[in-house]
Structure formats: C-alpha cells, structure tokens
C-alpha positions as CSV (number, residue, x, y, z in Angstrom):
1,M,-54.0,-53.9,-20.0
2,I,-56.3,-53.3,-17.0
3,K,-53.3,-53.7,-14.6
4,T,-51.5,-51.0,-16.6
5,L,-54.5,-48.8,-16.7
6,R,-54.8,-49.2,-12.9
7,Y,-51.3,-48.1,-12.4
8,V,-51.8,-45.1,-14.7
9,L,-54.8,-44.0,-12.6
10,V,-53.0,-44.5,-9.4
11,L,-49.8,-42.8,-10.6
12,F,-51.4,-39.8,-12.3
13,L,-54.9,-39.1,-11.1
14,L,-54.4,-39.9,-7.3
15,P,-51.8,-37.3,-6.9
16,A,-54.0,-34.7,-9.1
17,V,-57.0,-35.5,-6.7
18,L,-54.8,-35.2,-3.4
19,L,-53.6,-31.7,-4.7
20,A,-57.0,-30.4,-5.7
21,A,-58.1,-31.3,-2.1
22,V,-55.6,-29.1,-0.6
23,S,-56.9,-25.5,-0.1
24,P,-54.8,-22.9,-1.7
25,A,-55.0,-20.8,1.1
26,A,-53.4,-23.6,3.4
27,A,-50.8,-24.3,1.2
28,D,-49.8,-20.5,1.5
29,R,-50.3,-20.4,5.2
30,Y,-48.2,-23.6,6.3
31,R,-44.6,-23.8,5.4
32,T,-42.0,-26.5,6.2
33,A,-38.3,-26.0,5.2
34,V,-35.4,-28.4,5.7
35,F,-31.9,-26.8,5.7
36,T,-28.9,-29.2,5.7
37,T,-25.8,-28.2,7.1
38,G,-23.0,-28.1,4.2
39,G,-25.8,-28.5,1.5
40,S,-26.5,-25.9,-1.1
41,T,-30.2,-26.8,-1.6
42,A,-33.1,-26.5,1.1
43,M,-36.1,-28.0,0.6
44,V,-39.2,-25.6,1.2
45,N,-42.7,-27.2,0.9
46,G,-41.1,-29.8,-1.2
47,R,-39.6,-27.5,-3.7
48,P,-35.8,-26.9,-3.8
49,L,-34.4,-23.5,-2.7
50,Y,-30.8,-22.6,-3.6
51,V,-28.6,-21.6,-0.4
52,E,-25.4,-20.0,-0.8
53,P,-23.4,-20.2,1.2
54,P,-24.5,-23.5,2.6
55,P,-25.7,-23.6,6.1
56,Y,-22.9,-24.4,8.9
57,L,-22.7,-24.8,12.6
58,V,-21.4,-22.2,14.9
59,D,-21.1,-23.4,18.4
60,G,-24.0,-25.6,17.8
61,T,-26.2,-23.3,16.1
62,V,-27.3,-23.7,12.4
63,V,-26.3,-20.6,10.6
64,V,-28.1,-19.9,7.1
65,P,-28.1,-16.9,4.6
66,V,-30.9,-14.7,5.8
67,R,-32.5,-14.3,2.5
68,A,-32.9,-18.0,2.1
69,L,-34.4,-18.2,5.5
70,A,-36.8,-15.4,4.8
71,A,-37.7,-16.9,1.5
72,A,-38.5,-20.2,3.4
73,M,-40.6,-18.5,5.8
74,G,-42.3,-16.1,3.3
75,A,-41.0,-13.1,4.8
76,Q,-39.7,-10.0,3.2
77,V,-36.2,-8.8,3.4
78,A,-34.8,-5.1,3.5
79,W,-31.0,-4.3,4.0
80,D,-29.8,-1.1,5.4
81,P,-26.2,-0.8,4.6
82,A,-25.7,2.3,6.7
83,S,-26.8,0.7,10.0
84,R,-25.6,-2.7,8.8
85,T,-29.2,-4.1,9.7
86,V,-31.5,-6.9,8.0
87,T,-35.3,-6.2,8.7
88,L,-37.3,-9.5,8.0
89,T,-40.9,-8.7,7.7
90,G,-43.5,-11.6,7.7
91,P,-47.0,-12.8,9.1
92,G,-47.1,-11.9,12.8
93,A,-43.6,-10.6,13.4
94,V,-40.9,-8.0,12.1
95,V,-37.4,-9.2,13.2
96,V,-34.5,-6.7,12.8
97,L,-30.9,-8.2,13.0
98,T,-27.8,-6.2,13.2
99,V,-24.5,-7.4,11.9
100,A,-22.2,-8.3,14.8
101,S,-24.7,-8.1,17.4
102,P,-26.4,-11.1,19.2
103,V,-29.4,-9.0,20.2
104,A,-32.1,-8.5,17.8
105,S,-35.5,-6.8,17.9
106,V,-38.6,-8.8,17.5
107,N,-41.7,-6.8,17.1
108,G,-39.9,-3.8,18.8
109,R,-38.5,-5.9,21.8
110,A,-34.9,-6.6,22.4
111,V,-34.3,-10.6,22.3
112,A,-30.7,-12.1,22.8
113,F,-30.2,-14.7,19.9
114,G,-26.8,-15.8,21.3
115,I,-25.1,-15.8,17.9
116,A,-24.4,-12.5,16.1
117,P,-25.3,-12.4,12.3
118,R,-22.4,-11.8,10.1
119,I,-21.4,-10.9,6.7
120,V,-19.4,-13.8,4.7
121,P,-17.9,-13.3,1.4
122,P,-19.1,-12.2,-1.2
123,G,-21.1,-9.8,1.1
124,I,-23.9,-12.2,2.2
125,T,-25.6,-12.1,5.5
126,V,-25.9,-15.2,7.6
127,G,-27.8,-15.6,11.0
128,P,-29.1,-18.1,13.4
129,A,-31.8,-19.9,11.6
130,G,-33.6,-21.5,14.6
131,W,-33.7,-18.3,16.7
132,V,-35.2,-16.4,13.8
133,A,-37.5,-19.1,12.8
134,E,-38.9,-19.2,16.4
135,A,-39.3,-15.4,16.4
136,F,-41.9,-15.9,13.7
137,G,-43.6,-18.6,15.5
138,Y,-42.1,-21.6,13.8
139,T,-41.4,-24.8,15.4
140,V,-37.7,-25.8,15.0
141,H,-36.3,-29.3,15.0
142,R,-32.5,-30.1,14.8
143,L,-31.7,-33.6,13.4
144,P,-27.9,-33.8,13.9
145,A,-27.7,-37.5,12.6
146,L,-29.0,-36.1,9.0
147,N,-27.4,-32.8,9.4
148,W,-30.9,-31.3,9.1
149,L,-32.6,-28.1,10.6
150,L,-36.3,-28.6,10.0
151,I,-38.5,-25.4,10.5
152,T,-42.3,-25.5,10.2
153,N,-45.3,-23.6,11.2
154,H,-47.7,-26.5,10.7
155,P,-49.8,-27.3,13.7
156,P,-48.7,-30.3,15.6
157,V,-50.0,-33.8,14.7
158,T,-51.2,-35.9,17.4
159,F,-51.5,-39.6,17.1
160,C,-53.6,-41.9,19.3
161,T,-54.2,-45.6,19.8
162,P,-57.0,-46.9,17.9
163,G,-60.0,-46.9,20.2
164,A,-58.6,-44.6,22.6
165,A,-60.2,-41.0,23.0
166,P,-58.4,-38.3,21.2
167,P,-56.5,-35.8,23.6
168,A,-58.4,-32.9,24.8
C-alpha cells in the first residue's frame, strides 16, 4: 500500500510541482519545434501541431508550410494575394517571403534564402524552414538520421565536468 502511494505521488505530484516551477513568461518566450520530413505532425513545446502538406526536402533544405512554421515560432501570418507575398511578424523580426523568389526581406533588408517559397496544391505556401527560423533568431539543427529539423530559441545549455570551473 505504501509502495503504491509512493508511485502515485511520484507519477502525479512530481510533474505538477515541476510544471508549477516553470514561469509562464518563460514558457511563452522559449519555443522548440521538431518537424519530421514526410510526417504530418510536428511537435511544438511537446504538443502536436498538424502539418499539411508534410515537410519535404528540396536540394537538402527542409521545406514546410509557412503557416505551420509561423505557429511553431509564435509569429503572425498575413497573405497578400496581389503581390503573392507572405508576411511573418514575430518577436524581433518581420520576414516577407515572395512566392517564386529566393530573396526575402528580413526587417527591411534583402536576404537570399536559396530556396524560393512556392505554392503547392491545394494552395498552401511552403518555404525553407531553417532559413526562416534563423531570421527570427532561432537555432536550427538538422538530424538526417531521424528525418528531423529541430528549431529552438532556448539559450544554449553548457555542461561542465564535475569539479571544473564553469565556462565564462
């Protein structure tokens, strides 16, 4: 009986305590997303995000639906059909992508992304996930063995040997 009670405490109370320790401001500020090439679900801060069409590779670059990428980063999206541009507005950046142009505007400056955004059936704009995420200050890691593209704006974690002085 006591053993069962311990398991219940560990399984239910420990996660609640840990979640309560995380500041809501930090939870809103930091984001991590994992997109899987060929997968219709991305994970954003541990929660699923439906991605249609699934991310795919173009010349070694992961291409994802722009709305899904914006949702993963907490950015707002505006589509202008006349100019065929997508404007992503988020913390610290405004990125304007033009369909069929490999050059984007990042905070008013022209930046070559290499892969041009395109419209795929049924009318969804897709673009280079890594380039766009980096424009918003995210760190991008491609893990080809897992078919993952991981983007995060968490500060880097530094590990040191026990007893050694932490890095400056």
